[in-house]
C-alpha positions as CSV (number, residue, x, y, z in Angstrom):
1,M,76.3,-56.7,-93.5
2,L,75.3,-60.0,-92.2
3,D,73.0,-62.5,-93.9
4,I,71.2,-64.8,-91.4
5,S,71.1,-67.6,-94.0
6,S,74.9,-67.7,-94.0
7,P,76.8,-70.7,-92.4
8,F,77.9,-68.3,-89.6
9,C,74.3,-67.7,-88.5
10,I,73.2,-71.3,-88.9
11,I,76.1,-72.4,-86.8
12,N,75.4,-69.6,-84.3
13,P,71.7,-69.6,-83.7
14,L,72.1,-67.0,-81.0
15,I,72.8,-64.5,-83.7
16,V,69.4,-65.2,-85.2
17,D,67.7,-64.7,-81.8
18,L,69.6,-61.4,-81.5
19,L,68.1,-60.4,-84.9
20,Y,64.6,-61.3,-83.6
21,S,65.0,-58.9,-80.7
22,F,66.2,-56.1,-83.0
23,D,63.5,-56.6,-85.6
24,V,60.5,-55.4,-83.6
25,G,58.7,-54.4,-86.7
26,L,58.9,-57.9,-88.0
27,I,56.8,-58.4,-91.2
28,E,54.7,-56.1,-93.3
29,G,53.5,-57.5,-96.6
30,N,56.4,-59.4,-98.2
31,Y,59.2,-57.5,-96.7
32,I,61.1,-57.8,-93.4
33,M,61.1,-54.5,-91.5
34,G,63.8,-53.2,-89.3
35,P,67.7,-53.3,-89.6
36,Q,69.0,-54.8,-92.8
37,F,71.2,-57.8,-92.3
38,C,71.4,-59.0,-96.0
39,W,74.4,-59.2,-98.2
40,G,72.2,-58.6,-101.2
41,P,69.2,-59.8,-103.3
42,F,70.8,-63.1,-104.0
43,F,70.3,-64.2,-100.4
44,M,66.8,-62.7,-99.9
45,R,64.7,-65.8,-100.5
46,A,66.8,-68.1,-98.3
47,R,67.2,-65.4,-95.6
48,K,63.4,-64.8,-95.5
49,K,62.6,-68.5,-95.4
50,I,64.9,-69.2,-92.5
51,Y,64.0,-66.0,-90.7
52,L,60.2,-66.4,-91.0
53,G,60.3,-70.1,-90.3
54,R,62.2,-69.6,-87.0
55,Y,60.1,-66.6,-86.1
56,F,56.7,-68.3,-86.5
57,Q,58.0,-71.5,-84.7
58,K,59.0,-69.2,-81.8
59,A,55.7,-67.3,-81.9
60,A,53.7,-70.6,-81.8
61,M,55.6,-71.7,-78.7
62,N,55.0,-68.3,-77.1
63,I,51.2,-68.7,-77.7
64,Q,51.1,-72.3,-76.4
65,N,53.0,-71.4,-73.2
66,A,50.9,-68.4,-72.7
67,Y,47.6,-70.3,-72.9
68,N,49.0,-73.0,-70.6
69,E,49.6,-70.3,-68.1
70,W,46.4,-68.4,-68.7
71,S,44.3,-71.6,-68.4
72,G,44.0,-71.3,-64.6
73,I,42.3,-67.9,-64.7
74,Y,40.8,-67.8,-68.2
75,D,37.2,-68.4,-67.0
76,T,37.3,-66.0,-64.1
77,N,39.3,-62.9,-65.2
78,E,37.5,-60.0,-66.8
79,N,37.3,-60.6,-70.6
80,L,34.6,-58.8,-72.5
81,T,35.6,-60.4,-75.8
82,R,35.3,-63.9,-74.3
83,D,31.9,-63.1,-72.9
84,L,30.6,-61.6,-76.1
85,D,31.9,-64.6,-78.1
86,Q,30.0,-67.0,-75.9
87,K,26.8,-65.0,-76.2
88,V,27.0,-64.8,-80.0
89,T,27.8,-68.4,-80.3
90,R,24.8,-69.5,-78.3
91,E,22.5,-67.1,-80.0
92,T,23.7,-68.1,-83.5
93,L,23.6,-71.9,-83.1
94,A,20.6,-72.2,-80.7
95,G,17.8,-74.5,-81.9
96,Q,19.9,-76.4,-84.4
97,H,21.1,-80.0,-84.3
98,F,24.2,-81.5,-85.8
99,E,25.4,-85.1,-86.1
100,S,29.1,-84.4,-85.8
101,I,30.8,-81.2,-84.6
102,L,34.5,-80.3,-84.8
103,E,35.6,-77.5,-82.4
104,L,38.9,-75.8,-83.2
105,G,40.7,-74.4,-80.2
106,C,38.2,-75.5,-77.5
107,G,40.2,-73.8,-74.7
108,T,38.7,-74.3,-71.3
109,G,35.4,-75.6,-72.8
110,K,33.3,-72.5,-72.5
111,N,31.6,-73.2,-75.8
112,T,32.1,-77.0,-75.7
113,L,29.6,-77.1,-72.9
114,F,27.0,-75.7,-75.3
115,L,28.1,-77.7,-78.3
116,V,27.5,-81.1,-76.6
117,E,23.9,-80.1,-76.0
118,F,23.0,-80.0,-79.7
119,G,25.7,-82.1,-81.3
120,K,25.4,-85.9,-81.3
121,N,29.2,-86.2,-81.4
122,V,31.7,-83.4,-80.6
123,H,35.4,-83.6,-81.3
124,A,37.3,-80.7,-79.5
125,L,40.9,-79.8,-80.5
126,D,43.4,-77.6,-78.7
127,F,47.2,-77.5,-78.4
128,S,47.3,-76.2,-74.8
129,V,47.6,-78.9,-72.1
130,G,46.3,-76.5,-69.5
131,M,43.3,-75.5,-71.4
132,V,42.3,-79.0,-72.4
133,E,42.6,-80.2,-68.8
134,K,40.2,-77.5,-67.7
135,A,37.8,-78.4,-70.5
136,K,37.8,-82.1,-69.4
137,E,37.0,-81.1,-65.9
138,K,34.1,-79.0,-67.2
139,V,32.6,-81.2,-69.9
140,K,32.1,-84.9,-69.0
141,T,29.3,-86.0,-71.3
142,G,29.5,-89.2,-73.3
143,N,29.5,-87.5,-76.6
144,I,32.7,-85.5,-76.3
145,R,36.2,-86.4,-77.4
146,F,39.3,-84.2,-76.8
147,S,42.5,-84.2,-78.8
148,M,45.8,-82.4,-78.3
149,V,46.4,-80.9,-81.8
150,D,48.5,-78.1,-83.3
151,L,46.0,-76.6,-85.8
152,T,48.9,-75.4,-88.0
153,K,49.7,-79.0,-88.8
154,G,47.4,-81.8,-90.3
155,W,44.3,-82.5,-88.2
156,P,43.6,-86.1,-87.0
157,C,40.2,-86.0,-88.7
158,E,38.7,-88.1,-91.5
159,D,37.6,-86.4,-94.8
160,R,34.0,-85.4,-95.0
161,S,33.2,-86.3,-91.4
162,Y,31.6,-83.2,-89.8
163,D,28.5,-81.2,-90.6
164,L,29.7,-78.3,-88.4
165,V,33.1,-76.8,-87.7
166,V,33.3,-74.2,-85.0
167,C,36.2,-71.9,-84.2
168,N,36.2,-69.1,-81.5
169,L,38.9,-66.5,-81.0
170,V,41.7,-68.7,-82.5
171,L,42.6,-67.4,-85.9
172,E,44.3,-64.2,-84.7
173,H,47.0,-66.6,-83.4
174,I,47.5,-68.4,-86.8
175,E,49.5,-66.9,-89.6
176,D,48.4,-69.2,-92.4
177,L,44.6,-68.9,-92.9
178,N,44.7,-71.0,-96.0
179,H,45.7,-74.0,-94.1
180,I,42.8,-73.6,-91.7
181,F,40.3,-73.2,-94.5
182,S,41.8,-76.0,-96.5
183,E,41.6,-78.5,-93.5
184,T,38.1,-77.2,-92.7
185,A,36.9,-77.9,-96.3
186,R,38.5,-81.3,-96.2
187,T,36.8,-82.4,-93.0
188,L,33.4,-80.9,-93.7
189,L,30.6,-82.9,-95.3
190,P,29.1,-81.4,-98.5
191,H,26.9,-78.4,-97.5
192,G,28.5,-78.5,-94.0
193,T,28.8,-75.3,-92.0
194,F,31.9,-73.4,-90.8
195,F,31.1,-70.9,-88.1
196,F,33.7,-68.7,-86.4
197,N,34.0,-65.6,-84.3
198,E,37.2,-63.5,-84.2
199,L,38.4,-60.3,-82.6
200,H,37.3,-57.6,-85.1
201,P,40.3,-56.4,-87.3
202,F,39.2,-52.8,-86.5
203,K,40.1,-53.5,-82.9
204,Q,43.4,-55.0,-84.0
205,Y,44.2,-52.0,-86.1
206,K,44.1,-50.0,-82.8
207,G,46.5,-52.3,-81.1
208,T,44.0,-54.6,-79.2
209,K,45.2,-58.2,-78.8
210,A,44.7,-61.2,-76.5
211,R,46.2,-60.5,-73.1
212,F,45.9,-61.5,-69.5
213,E,47.2,-60.3,-66.1
214,R,49.8,-62.1,-64.1
215,G,50.9,-60.7,-60.8
216,G,50.0,-57.1,-61.8
217,E,51.7,-57.5,-65.2
218,N,49.8,-57.5,-68.5
219,I,51.0,-60.5,-70.7
220,E,50.2,-60.0,-74.4
221,L,50.1,-62.9,-76.8
222,D,51.6,-63.1,-80.3
223,V,48.9,-62.3,-82.8
224,F,48.5,-61.8,-86.6
225,V,46.2,-59.2,-88.2
226,H,43.8,-60.7,-90.7
227,H,41.7,-58.3,-92.8
228,I,38.0,-59.2,-93.5
229,S,39.0,-59.8,-97.1
230,D,41.6,-62.3,-96.0
231,Y,39.0,-64.5,-94.4
232,I,36.6,-64.3,-97.4
233,N,39.3,-64.9,-100.0
234,A,40.8,-67.9,-98.1
235,A,37.3,-69.4,-97.8
236,A,36.6,-68.9,-101.5
237,E,39.9,-70.5,-102.5
238,N,38.9,-73.6,-100.6
239,G,35.3,-74.0,-101.9
240,L,33.5,-72.3,-99.0
241,K,30.7,-69.9,-99.7
242,L,30.0,-66.9,-97.4
243,V,26.5,-67.2,-96.0
244,R,26.5,-64.6,-93.3
245,L,28.8,-61.9,-91.9
246,N,27.9,-60.0,-88.7
247,E,29.6,-57.5,-86.4
248,Y,29.0,-57.3,-82.7
249,W,29.5,-54.8,-79.9
250,H,29.6,-55.5,-76.1
251,E,27.3,-53.3,-74.1
252,A,30.4,-51.5,-72.8
253,D,31.5,-50.6,-76.4
254,E,29.3,-47.6,-77.0
255,N,30.8,-45.3,-79.7
256,K,33.6,-47.7,-80.2
257,P,34.5,-50.0,-83.2
258,P,32.8,-53.4,-83.2
259,R,34.5,-55.9,-80.9
260,L,33.7,-59.1,-82.7
261,I,33.3,-60.3,-86.3
262,S,31.3,-63.4,-87.0
263,F,31.3,-65.6,-90.2
264,I,29.2,-68.5,-91.5
265,F,30.5,-70.3,-94.5
266,E,29.0,-73.3,-96.3
267,K,30.9,-76.0,-98.2
268,R,29.8,-76.1,-101.8
């Protein structure tokens, strides 16, 4: 049996890519599912580190490329989850005012347009060139700043500099929730607010994921399933207190599981 942490696999990365294609089950809990390519327990830790590191790097690239391609039609194709997220965001934050807002994953600026109305300063982050270019075309007020940022790395933001952090339909594409909550806690002012909406895990359990149509073909994006307890626990570990949790249905979702889950946390 072949261990992918062996010199043979490191010298021959095509073998690792071959294992990716075989391992369609990928990861469940702490174990790698699918064919076993390990010489024994001695190699498990190194094998897992190399395997997962390369897989998640590959997944991130797939997501970035997909959103670059999706950017041209994101605002116009049918997307009930996008529409519901926009409605919930506006209803939740309406009537409030913030000195400084950080938006994680601004996309084409669908919510940025609203944030600049009640935020004195808005800093919008995204890692998709295509999405950011669309957002810049849409939002041209003097209180907006855009930055190209990979949210899985360190954010170009000062400590304790925002009183609101907003994140919409982003976290399903990020494997390490703790990093997001840690950076959010670092950049929030004391008693600052973290508001985010996500595709409800009940929908994910049934196989729903972000997708778009290209030339009659459905393109599905790489996603990670996060349970409700994952969000709450990651927040608590980083000093963020749950203030509100709501679930939402689109009007087309009668007798179906909730489409969207929405959280509000406060920095202690």
